[in-house]
N, CA, C and O atoms as CSV, one atom per row, in Angstrom:
chain,resi,resn,atom,element,x,y,z
A,1,UNK,N,N,0.856,-1.164,0.000
A,1,UNK,CA,C,0.000,0.000,0.000
A,1,UNK,C,C,0.907,1.233,0.000
A,1,UNK,O,O,1.806,1.378,0.828
A,2,UNK,N,N,0.634,2.102,-0.952
A,2,UNK,CA,C,1.400,3.355,-1.058
A,2,UNK,C,C,0.428,4.506,-1.266
A,2,UNK,O,O,-0.584,4.371,-1.954
A,3,UNK,N,N,0.754,5.631,-0.663
A,3,UNK,CA,C,-0.121,6.801,-0.756
A,3,UNK,C,C,0.710,8.064,-0.707
A,3,UNK,O,O,1.897,8.047,-0.378
A,4,UNK,N,N,0.047,9.169,-1.048
A,4,UNK,CA,C,0.611,10.508,-0.940
A,4,UNK,C,C,-0.388,11.363,-0.175
A,4,UNK,O,O,-1.569,11.026,-0.083
A,5,UNK,N,N,0.092,12.462,0.368
A,5,UNK,CA,C,-0.821,13.414,0.992
A,5,UNK,C,C,-1.855,13.843,-0.046
A,5,UNK,O,O,-1.512,14.115,-1.196
A,6,UNK,N,N,-3.110,13.902,0.363
A,6,UNK,CA,C,-4.198,14.256,-0.539
A,6,UNK,C,C,-4.971,13.054,-1.045
A,6,UNK,O,O,-6.109,13.195,-1.492
A,7,UNK,N,N,-4.364,11.861,-0.980
A,7,UNK,CA,C,-5.098,10.635,-1.311
A,7,UNK,C,C,-6.099,10.370,-0.192
A,7,UNK,O,O,-6.045,11.000,0.864
A,8,UNK,N,N,-7.016,9.431,-0.434
A,8,UNK,CA,C,-8.002,9.070,0.575
A,8,UNK,C,C,-7.829,7.624,0.991
A,8,UNK,O,O,-7.534,6.756,0.169
A,9,UNK,N,N,-8.019,7.376,2.283
A,9,UNK,CA,C,-8.011,6.034,2.826
A,9,UNK,C,C,-9.452,5.633,3.055
A,9,UNK,O,O,-10.207,6.359,3.702
A,10,UNK,N,N,-9.842,4.477,2.530
A,10,UNK,CA,C,-11.200,3.970,2.676
A,10,UNK,C,C,-11.117,2.644,3.422
A,10,UNK,O,O,-10.398,1.731,3.015
A,11,UNK,N,N,-11.861,2.553,4.516
A,11,UNK,CA,C,-11.920,1.318,5.294
A,11,UNK,C,C,-13.337,0.784,5.192
A,11,UNK,O,O,-14.303,1.492,5.474
A,12,UNK,N,N,-13.451,-0.474,4.784
A,12,UNK,CA,C,-14.751,-1.097,4.576
A,12,UNK,C,C,-15.439,-1.387,5.914
A,12,UNK,O,O,-14.769,-1.618,6.920
A,13,UNK,N,N,-16.795,-1.376,5.924
A,13,UNK,CA,C,-17.553,-1.774,7.105
A,13,UNK,C,C,-17.368,-3.269,7.354
A,13,UNK,O,O,-17.106,-4.030,6.422
A,14,UNK,N,N,-17.503,-3.685,8.606
A,14,UNK,CA,C,-17.241,-5.075,8.964
A,14,UNK,C,C,-18.481,-5.927,9.159
A,14,UNK,O,O,-18.398,-7.154,9.100
A,15,UNK,N,N,-19.621,-5.307,9.390
A,15,UNK,CA,C,-20.858,-6.047,9.597
A,15,UNK,C,C,-21.952,-5.439,8.720
A,15,UNK,O,O,-21.802,-4.330,8.207
A,16,UNK,N,N,-23.047,-6.171,8.554
A,16,UNK,CA,C,-24.164,-5.709,7.741
A,16,UNK,C,C,-24.671,-4.371,8.272
A,16,UNK,O,O,-24.804,-4.186,9.482
A,17,UNK,N,N,-24.947,-3.463,7.383
A,17,UNK,CA,C,-25.461,-2.117,7.675
A,17,UNK,C,C,-24.445,-1.206,8.356
A,17,UNK,O,O,-24.809,-0.110,8.782
A,18,UNK,N,N,-23.196,-1.616,8.471
A,18,UNK,CA,C,-22.171,-0.738,9.017
A,18,UNK,C,C,-21.498,-0.018,7.859
A,18,UNK,O,O,-21.016,-0.644,6.915
A,19,UNK,N,N,-21.473,1.293,7.946
A,19,UNK,CA,C,-20.821,2.082,6.912
A,19,UNK,C,C,-19.316,2.043,7.120
A,19,UNK,O,O,-18.834,1.952,8.249
A,20,UNK,N,N,-18.592,2.113,6.037
A,20,UNK,CA,C,-17.149,2.209,6.131
A,20,UNK,C,C,-16.741,3.627,6.496
A,20,UNK,O,O,-17.585,4.501,6.694
A,21,UNK,N,N,-15.446,3.840,6.581
A,21,UNK,CA,C,-14.929,5.183,6.873
A,21,UNK,C,C,-14.052,5.644,5.726
A,21,UNK,O,O,-13.429,4.842,5.032
A,22,UNK,N,N,-14.019,6.946,5.545
A,22,UNK,CA,C,-13.245,7.569,4.492
A,22,UNK,C,C,-12.555,8.779,5.084
A,22,UNK,O,O,-13.161,9.553,5.824
A,23,UNK,N,N,-11.297,8.934,4.757
A,23,UNK,CA,C,-10.589,10.103,5.251
A,23,UNK,C,C,-9.463,10.507,4.329
A,23,UNK,O,O,-8.936,9.695,3.567
A,24,UNK,N,N,-9.105,11.768,4.409
A,24,UNK,CA,C,-7.995,12.285,3.609
A,24,UNK,C,C,-6.679,12.016,4.324
A,24,UNK,O,O,-6.539,12.289,5.517
A,25,UNK,N,N,-5.725,11.482,3.587
A,25,UNK,CA,C,-4.391,11.280,4.126
A,25,UNK,C,C,-3.697,12.634,4.109
A,25,UNK,O,O,-3.450,13.208,3.048
A,26,UNK,N,N,-3.388,13.134,5.294
A,26,UNK,CA,C,-2.778,14.453,5.376
A,26,UNK,C,C,-1.277,14.382,5.607
A,26,UNK,O,O,-0.568,15.374,5.439
A,27,UNK,N,N,-0.791,13.191,5.997
A,27,UNK,CA,C,0.652,13.026,6.177
A,27,UNK,C,C,1.011,11.552,6.032
A,27,UNK,O,O,0.334,10.681,6.578
A,28,UNK,N,N,2.069,11.286,5.299
A,28,UNK,CA,C,2.591,9.933,5.131
A,28,UNK,C,C,3.850,9.836,5.980
A,28,UNK,O,O,4.802,10.588,5.774
A,29,UNK,N,N,3.856,8.905,6.940
A,29,UNK,CA,C,4.957,8.812,7.884
A,29,UNK,C,C,5.914,7.662,7.584
A,29,UNK,O,O,7.015,7.614,8.131
A,30,UNK,N,N,5.503,6.736,6.720
A,30,UNK,CA,C,6.371,5.630,6.337
A,30,UNK,C,C,7.245,6.014,5.157
A,30,UNK,O,O,7.047,7.053,4.526
A,31,UNK,N,N,8.201,5.168,4.874
A,31,UNK,CA,C,9.091,5.408,3.737
A,31,UNK,C,C,8.403,5.038,2.427
A,31,UNK,O,O,7.627,4.084,2.374
A,32,UNK,N,N,8.687,5.790,1.382
A,32,UNK,CA,C,8.213,5.492,0.036
A,32,UNK,C,C,6.690,5.338,-0.036
A,32,UNK,O,O,6.187,4.476,-0.756
A,33,UNK,N,N,5.954,6.177,0.712
A,33,UNK,CA,C,4.498,6.196,0.646
A,33,UNK,C,C,3.801,5.124,1.457
A,33,UNK,O,O,2.584,4.965,1.361
A,34,UNK,N,N,4.550,4.395,2.247
A,34,UNK,CA,C,3.952,3.318,3.026
A,34,UNK,C,C,3.453,3.827,4.377
A,34,UNK,O,O,3.875,4.887,4.839
A,35,UNK,N,N,2.542,3.060,5.018
A,35,UNK,CA,C,2.017,3.455,6.330
A,35,UNK,C,C,3.119,3.541,7.368
A,35,UNK,O,O,4.213,3.005,7.191
A,36,UNK,N,N,2.801,4.236,8.465
A,36,UNK,CA,C,1.491,4.754,8.889
A,36,UNK,C,C,1.152,6.076,8.222
A,36,UNK,O,O,2.009,6.777,7.683
A,37,UNK,N,N,-0.158,6.391,8.284
A,37,UNK,CA,C,-0.675,7.624,7.708
A,37,UNK,C,C,-1.398,8.423,8.790
A,37,UNK,O,O,-2.040,7.855,9.673
A,38,UNK,N,N,-1.284,9.748,8.708
A,38,UNK,CA,C,-2.129,10.615,9.528
A,38,UNK,C,C,-3.332,10.937,8.645
A,38,UNK,O,O,-3.185,11.454,7.538
A,39,UNK,N,N,-4.527,10.623,9.155
A,39,UNK,CA,C,-5.759,10.726,8.373
A,39,UNK,C,C,-6.744,11.654,9.069
A,39,UNK,O,O,-6.923,11.592,10.286
A,40,UNK,N,N,-7.382,12.521,8.276
A,40,UNK,CA,C,-8.487,13.360,8.764
A,40,UNK,C,C,-9.773,12.713,8.246
A,40,UNK,O,O,-10.040,12.705,7.045
A,41,UNK,N,N,-10.560,12.173,9.177
A,41,UNK,CA,C,-11.768,11.439,8.813
A,41,UNK,C,C,-12.877,12.386,8.357
A,41,UNK,O,O,-13.125,13.416,8.983
A,42,UNK,N,N,-13.534,12.025,7.267
A,42,UNK,CA,C,-14.564,12.896,6.695
A,42,UNK,C,C,-15.845,12.908,7.527
A,42,UNK,O,O,-16.615,13.865,7.440
A,43,UNK,N,N,-16.095,11.869,8.333
A,43,UNK,CA,C,-17.348,11.835,9.091
A,43,UNK,C,C,-17.332,12.710,10.331
A,43,UNK,O,O,-18.385,13.182,10.760
A,44,UNK,N,N,-16.150,12.940,10.926
A,44,UNK,CA,C,-16.136,13.748,12.139
A,44,UNK,C,C,-14.985,14.760,12.213
A,44,UNK,O,O,-14.902,15.529,13.170
A,45,UNK,N,N,-14.102,14.763,11.215
A,45,UNK,CA,C,-13.018,15.735,11.167
A,45,UNK,C,C,-11.832,15.447,12.077
A,45,UNK,O,O,-10.849,16.188,12.072
A,46,UNK,N,N,-11.920,14.372,12.860
A,46,UNK,CA,C,-10.806,14.029,13.741
A,46,UNK,C,C,-9.622,13.516,12.936
A,46,UNK,O,O,-9.781,12.949,11.855
A,47,UNK,N,N,-8.442,13.727,13.484
A,47,UNK,CA,C,-7.219,13.227,12.865
A,47,UNK,C,C,-6.657,12.106,13.718
A,47,UNK,O,O,-6.573,12.227,14.940
A,48,UNK,N,N,-6.273,11.013,13.071
A,48,UNK,CA,C,-5.692,9.879,13.783
A,48,UNK,C,C,-4.524,9.314,12.993
A,48,UNK,O,O,-4.404,9.532,11.788
A,49,UNK,N,N,-3.680,8.594,13.684
A,49,UNK,CA,C,-2.579,7.866,13.074
A,49,UNK,C,C,-3.098,6.474,12.757
A,49,UNK,O,O,-3.624,5.789,13.635
A,50,UNK,N,N,-2.953,6.048,11.494
A,50,UNK,CA,C,-3.554,4.793,11.052
A,50,UNK,C,C,-2.498,3.868,10.449
A,50,UNK,O,O,-1.680,4.272,9.624
A,51,UNK,N,N,-2.547,2.618,10.891
A,51,UNK,CA,C,-1.791,1.527,10.286
A,51,UNK,C,C,-2.843,0.653,9.601
A,51,UNK,O,O,-3.391,-0.244,10.240
A,52,UNK,N,N,-3.144,0.891,8.305
A,52,UNK,CA,C,-4.264,0.217,7.648
A,52,UNK,C,C,-4.078,-1.301,7.580
A,52,UNK,O,O,-2.968,-1.812,7.428
A,53,UNK,N,N,-5.214,-1.998,7.698
A,53,UNK,CA,C,-5.233,-3.446,7.575
A,53,UNK,C,C,-5.717,-3.876,6.196
A,53,UNK,O,O,-5.791,-3.073,5.265
A,54,UNK,N,N,-6.041,-5.153,6.088
A,54,UNK,CA,C,-6.478,-5.727,4.814
A,54,UNK,C,C,-7.836,-5.195,4.360
A,54,UNK,O,O,-8.202,-5.342,3.194
A,55,UNK,N,N,-8.579,-4.581,5.271
A,55,UNK,CA,C,-9.900,-4.053,4.943
A,55,UNK,C,C,-9.848,-2.619,4.417
A,55,UNK,O,O,-10.885,-1.977,4.251
A,56,UNK,N,N,-8.656,-2.127,4.159
A,56,UNK,CA,C,-8.487,-0.732,3.728
A,56,UNK,C,C,-7.918,-0.658,2.314
A,56,UNK,O,O,-7.218,-1.560,1.852
A,57,UNK,N,N,-8.242,0.447,1.643
A,57,UNK,CA,C,-7.648,0.704,0.327
A,57,UNK,C,C,-7.380,2.195,0.203
A,57,UNK,O,O,-8.023,3.018,0.854
A,58,UNK,N,N,-6.422,2.518,-0.640
A,58,UNK,CA,C,-6.087,3.906,-0.929
A,58,UNK,C,C,-6.731,4.289,-2.250
A,58,UNK,O,O,-6.586,3.581,-3.247
A,59,UNK,N,N,-7.437,5.405,-2.257
A,59,UNK,CA,C,-7.944,5.991,-3.498
A,59,UNK,C,C,-7.050,7.179,-3.786
A,59,UNK,O,O,-7.065,8.178,-3.066
A,60,UNK,N,N,-6.275,7.058,-4.843
A,60,UNK,CA,C,-5.328,8.114,-5.182
A,60,UNK,C,C,-6.070,9.348,-5.659
A,60,UNK,O,O,-7.089,9.261,-6.343
A,61,UNK,N,N,-5.536,10.491,-5.283
A,61,UNK,CA,C,-6.159,11.777,-5.612
A,61,UNK,C,C,-6.462,11.888,-7.099
A,61,UNK,O,O,-7.522,12.384,-7.481
A,62,UNK,N,N,-5.544,11.431,-7.939
A,62,UNK,CA,C,-5.716,11.537,-9.386
A,62,UNK,C,C,-6.810,10.615,-9.922
A,62,UNK,O,O,-7.344,10.860,-11.004
A,63,UNK,N,N,-7.152,9.560,-9.180
A,63,UNK,CA,C,-8.148,8.587,-9.629
A,63,UNK,C,C,-9.514,8.786,-8.974
A,63,UNK,O,O,-10.516,8.247,-9.445
A,64,UNK,N,N,-9.552,9.548,-7.907
A,64,UNK,CA,C,-10.765,9.694,-7.122
A,64,UNK,C,C,-11.796,10.510,-7.879
A,64,UNK,O,O,-11.492,11.576,-8.414
A,65,UNK,N,N,-13.010,10.001,-7.917
A,65,UNK,CA,C,-14.105,10.713,-8.552
A,65,UNK,C,C,-14.512,11.882,-7.668
A,65,UNK,O,O,-14.442,11.801,-6.442
A,66,UNK,N,N,-14.935,12.966,-8.300
A,66,UNK,CA,C,-15.369,14.144,-7.551
A,66,UNK,C,C,-16.573,13.770,-6.693
A,66,UNK,O,O,-17.565,13.252,-7.206
A,67,UNK,N,N,-16.490,14.030,-5.395
A,67,UNK,CA,C,-17.576,13.764,-4.460
A,67,UNK,C,C,-18.278,15.070,-4.130
A,67,UNK,O,O,-17.626,16.020,-3.696
A,68,UNK,N,N,-19.585,15.144,-4.323
A,68,UNK,CA,C,-20.312,16.368,-3.954
A,68,UNK,C,C,-20.177,16.629,-2.463
A,68,UNK,O,O,-20.063,15.692,-1.673
A,69,UNK,N,N,-20.190,17.884,-2.080
A,69,UNK,CA,C,-20.098,18.255,-0.670
A,69,UNK,C,C,-21.232,17.599,0.109
A,69,UNK,O,O,-22.376,17.566,-0.344
A,70,UNK,N,N,-20.896,17.077,1.292
A,70,UNK,CA,C,-21.899,16.475,2.158
A,70,UNK,C,C,-22.178,15.020,1.880
A,70,UNK,O,O,-23.073,14.449,2.502
A,71,UNK,N,N,-21.443,14.384,0.961
A,71,UNK,CA,C,-21.718,12.967,0.720
A,71,UNK,C,C,-20.631,12.108,1.291
A,71,UNK,O,O,-20.692,10.883,1.184
């Protein structure tokens, strides 16, 4: 997994009807784009240090579809 600042980290929900989480990667702390990442979560604005697991994926800024505000 490799990312740059501005990419988004998406973590899938684990149970039925559980929404996943999405956040902007604001800092890459590993070498060569690898984790850990400092992420600002879109649902509550909090920033956390994340070591993503197998349930996570990076959506690169250049590939990410434009998301309307509030979605």
